[in-house]
Short mmCIF file of the C-alpha atoms (twelve columns), coordinates in Angstrom:
data_MODEL
# 
_entry.id   MODEL 
# 
loop_
_atom_site.group_PDB 
_atom_site.id 
_atom_site.type_symbol 
_atom_site.label_atom_id 
_atom_site.label_alt_id 
_atom_site.label_comp_id 
_atom_site.label_asym_id 
_atom_site.label_seq_id 
_atom_site.Cartn_x 
_atom_site.Cartn_y 
_atom_site.Cartn_z 
_atom_site.pdbx_PDB_model_num 
ATOM 1  C CA . UNK A 1  89.525  96.547  135.891 1 
ATOM 2  C CA . UNK A 2  89.355  93.691  133.408 1 
ATOM 3  C CA . UNK A 3  89.045  96.072  130.457 1 
ATOM 4  C CA . UNK A 4  92.078  98.039  131.615 1 
ATOM 5  C CA . UNK A 5  94.172  94.884  131.851 1 
ATOM 6  C CA . UNK A 6  92.927  93.724  128.450 1 
ATOM 7  C CA . UNK A 7  93.819  97.079  126.929 1 
ATOM 8  C CA . UNK A 8  97.345  96.912  128.382 1 
ATOM 9  C CA . UNK A 9  97.889  93.418  126.966 1 
ATOM 10 C CA . UNK A 10 96.557  94.433  123.551 1 
ATOM 11 C CA . UNK A 11 98.745  97.549  123.490 1 
ATOM 12 C CA . UNK A 12 101.915 95.589  124.321 1 
ATOM 13 C CA . UNK A 13 101.163 93.031  121.602 1 
ATOM 14 C CA . UNK A 14 100.385 95.831  119.157 1 
ATOM 15 C CA . UNK A 15 103.708 97.546  119.834 1 
ATOM 16 C CA . UNK A 16 105.557 94.254  119.339 1 
ATOM 17 C CA . UNK A 17 103.848 93.604  116.000 1 
ATOM 18 C CA . UNK A 18 104.511 97.140  114.796 1 
ATOM 19 C CA . UNK A 19 108.177 96.855  115.689 1 
ATOM 20 C CA . UNK A 20 108.434 93.522  113.853 1 
ATOM 21 C CA . UNK A 21 107.329 95.147  110.619 1 
ATOM 22 C CA . UNK A 22 110.191 96.406  108.522 1 
ATOM 23 C CA . UNK A 23 109.645 99.020  105.901 1 
ATOM 24 C CA . UNK A 24 110.240 97.958  102.262 1 
ATOM 25 C CA . UNK A 25 112.800 95.241  102.976 1 
ATOM 26 C CA . UNK A 26 110.401 92.566  104.151 1 
ATOM 27 C CA . UNK A 27 111.247 89.934  106.734 1 
ATOM 28 C CA . UNK A 28 114.474 89.095  104.927 1 
ATOM 29 C CA . UNK A 29 115.947 92.345  106.247 1 
ATOM 30 C CA . UNK A 30 115.718 91.006  109.774 1 
ATOM 31 C CA . UNK A 31 117.936 88.087  108.853 1 
ATOM 32 C CA . UNK A 32 120.493 90.009  106.792 1 
ATOM 33 C CA . UNK A 33 118.830 89.488  103.428 1 
ATOM 34 C CA . UNK A 34 119.203 93.140  102.566 1 
ATOM 35 C CA . UNK A 35 116.987 93.701  99.576  1 
ATOM 36 C CA . UNK A 36 117.391 96.728  97.373  1 
ATOM 37 C CA . UNK A 37 114.155 98.381  98.487  1 
ATOM 38 C CA . UNK A 38 113.946 100.226 95.198  1 
ATOM 39 C CA . UNK A 39 110.415 101.394 95.858  1 
ATOM 40 C CA . UNK A 40 108.799 98.533  93.945  1 
ATOM 41 C CA . UNK A 41 105.606 97.089  95.347  1 
ATOM 42 C CA . UNK A 42 106.244 93.936  97.314  1 
ATOM 43 C CA . UNK A 43 103.517 91.486  98.257  1 
ATOM 44 C CA . UNK A 44 103.405 90.194  101.791 1 
ATOM 45 C CA . UNK A 45 103.790 86.466  102.138 1 
ATOM 46 C CA . UNK A 46 103.737 84.006  104.990 1 
ATOM 47 C CA . UNK A 47 104.572 85.464  108.364 1 
ATOM 48 C CA . UNK A 48 104.709 89.028  106.982 1 
ATOM 49 C CA . UNK A 49 101.055 88.764  106.026 1 
ATOM 50 C CA . UNK A 50 100.173 87.378  109.459 1 
ATOM 51 C CA . UNK A 51 101.976 90.228  111.200 1 
ATOM 52 C CA . UNK A 52 100.278 92.770  108.930 1 
ATOM 53 C CA . UNK A 53 96.761  91.439  109.539 1 
ATOM 54 C CA . UNK A 54 97.471  90.829  113.227 1 
ATOM 55 C CA . UNK A 55 98.421  94.483  113.566 1 
ATOM 56 C CA . UNK A 56 95.164  95.562  111.958 1 
ATOM 57 C CA . UNK A 57 93.068  93.245  114.138 1 
ATOM 58 C CA . UNK A 58 94.828  94.310  117.347 1 
ATOM 59 C CA . UNK A 59 94.468  97.976  116.395 1 
ATOM 60 C CA . UNK A 60 90.737  97.521  115.936 1 
ATOM 61 C CA . UNK A 61 90.472  95.550  119.182 1 
ATOM 62 C CA . UNK A 62 92.340  98.311  121.020 1 
ATOM 63 C CA . UNK A 63 89.871  100.880 119.671 1 
ATOM 64 C CA . UNK A 64 86.858  98.795  120.638 1 
ATOM 65 C CA . UNK A 65 88.156  98.255  124.177 1 
ATOM 66 C CA . UNK A 66 88.879  101.986 124.513 1 
ATOM 67 C CA . UNK A 67 85.326  102.836 123.450 1 
ATOM 68 C CA . UNK A 68 83.915  100.240 125.858 1 
ATOM 69 C CA . UNK A 69 85.898  101.797 128.700 1 
ATOM 70 C CA . UNK A 70 84.516  105.232 127.864 1 
ATOM 71 C CA . UNK A 71 80.933  103.939 127.797 1 
ATOM 72 C CA . UNK A 72 81.389  102.043 131.052 1 
# 
């Protein structure tokens, strides 16, 4: 029961973080910054980096909880 609830919470947070990521425009696109998005590599800074790494960590946590539920 606790693992199921944990997995639901992780999945909701994961969806939120994925939806916050914007492709090629960076966070400035959310606030009307536009950006040309000309295909150039753009480094993640500040909150963008936190969202990126948070998504990776939550994805791994979701996988671990899913495996634990299977083994249970």
